[in-house]
C-alpha positions as CSV (number, residue, x, y, z in Angstrom):
1,M,-14.5,-17.5,-2.4
2,T,-10.9,-17.4,-3.8
3,G,-8.7,-19.6,-1.5
4,P,-9.1,-21.6,1.6
5,K,-11.2,-20.5,4.5
6,P,-9.3,-19.9,7.8
7,Q,-9.7,-22.9,10.0
8,E,-9.8,-20.9,13.3
9,K,-12.7,-18.6,12.1
10,P,-15.7,-20.3,10.5
11,C,-17.1,-18.0,7.7
12,T,-20.7,-17.6,6.7
13,T,-21.9,-16.3,3.3
14,N,-25.0,-14.1,2.8
15,I,-26.8,-13.8,-0.6
16,A,-29.4,-11.3,0.4
17,L,-29.9,-7.5,0.3
18,F,-29.1,-5.8,3.5
19,D,-27.6,-2.4,4.4
20,I,-24.0,-1.9,5.3
21,R,-23.5,1.5,6.8
22,L,-19.9,2.9,6.3
23,T,-18.8,5.5,8.8
24,E,-15.7,6.6,10.6
25,K,-17.5,6.6,14.0
26,T,-18.2,3.5,16.1
27,D,-21.8,4.2,16.9
28,P,-23.1,7.0,14.7
29,R,-26.5,8.6,14.7
30,D,-28.6,7.9,11.6
31,D,-28.1,11.4,10.2
32,E,-24.3,11.0,10.4
33,V,-24.3,8.0,8.0
34,L,-23.6,9.3,4.5
35,T,-22.7,6.0,2.7
36,V,-24.9,2.9,2.6
37,V,-24.2,-0.1,0.4
38,Q,-26.1,-3.2,-0.5
39,P,-23.8,-6.0,-1.6
40,D,-24.9,-8.9,-3.7
41,L,-22.7,-11.4,-1.8
42,S,-21.0,-11.0,1.6
43,V,-18.7,-13.3,3.6
44,F,-18.4,-12.8,7.3
45,C,-15.6,-14.6,9.2
46,N,-15.7,-12.7,12.5
47,K,-19.2,-12.1,13.9
48,A,-17.8,-9.7,16.6
49,D,-17.0,-7.2,13.9
50,H,-20.6,-6.5,12.8
51,K,-23.9,-6.0,14.6
52,K,-27.4,-6.8,13.5
53,E,-30.1,-4.1,13.8
């Protein structure tokens, strides 16, 4: 990470392959998702912004 972590939001890092589905809709159907990425490293500071499936 470059810089200090925000004190009010604890962050977690993930070093594992998982899919991030990029869409413009809030809850798209599987056939509506055209872009999927698998990052090498991810930092999550607000767990409310993502959902596990």
